[in-house]
C-alpha positions, 0 to 999 in steps of 0.5 A: 500500500502506498503510505500516503494513502493512509494515516493515523497511529492505530497501527504502525507503518511496519504492521500495515506494510509488512507484519500484517501478512503474518496474521492467520486471517491474512494468510487464509486469503489467497492471491485470487481472493485479494485480487477479486476483492480489489477488482470488485471495490475498484469497479464499485468506485469507478461507477460512483459519480465522484465528480458530483455531490451524491447525498448520504443515502446514495453514498451509502447505497451505491458505494459504502454498502457494496464495498463492505459486502466486498470485504465480507460483511454480509450480516448487519442490522441498520439503524439500531438505537443505542438508547432505550428511548429517544433517537439521539444515538443511532449508528447507521449499522451494526456489523456481525461476524456471521449469521449466528451472531446476527440471529442471537442479536435479533432474539433480543427485543431491545435494539440496544441489547443487540450490540452485545453480539456485534463486531463493529458499528458503522457511521456513513456520511455523504460523499466527501463530507469532512469527518472532523468538523461540523457543517453549516447544514442544519442536519450536520451540526455535529462533526462525524468524528465527535459522533463516532466517539460518542457512539463508541463510549456508549457501546463500550458501556453497553457491551462491557467492552465486547464491542470496541470497533467503529468504522466512519466513512464519507465514501472516500475516507475510511476510518477505523476506530478502536475504543481500547486505544490510548487516545481514541480521538487520535489513534485511528487508522484511515485510508484514502480509498481514491488515492489507494485505487489511483496508485493501482491505476490511473489517478482520478480527481477525488480531492475533498 
């Protein structure tokens, strides 16, 4: 991976660029698997209207979810409330490792209890929406990163630390958070998907 395509201190450069291949999960993937994933994601990204201003729903349906599925996240629930009342804390999705975990979650009538069985939560934003600052738009008064940190604190309490991963994305930038990090706000891992794909093919203009 081109080092300029990612940033953040959650993982070291050595881990991302070399040591990751020693992990059992990585070794379970064949060269064919990796090429298929790359081809699928590249196709999804190429079809997305990056030169326009897609809204959140379009970005989510036509870019974010197809990419997550390509990465193997087939089991999920959307819009699960983190609180017993109100709608202030509702991440866009809760990802599950497998169908059995999702079934166990669905057996709980309260949405907030289903997070105990999840692997990661997802918060998706409109194409190119800044992740670290608020917008002047009425429905964007909170910075996405602030929103994600609030969700992670809440879900960490709900699950007694069993669910600690969060994915925040605007379609171009994909950011992974871990609530067990020393500084959750700073120790994330972020990939610039457009820059990464451009390094593998012709460069496209995907600047925020």
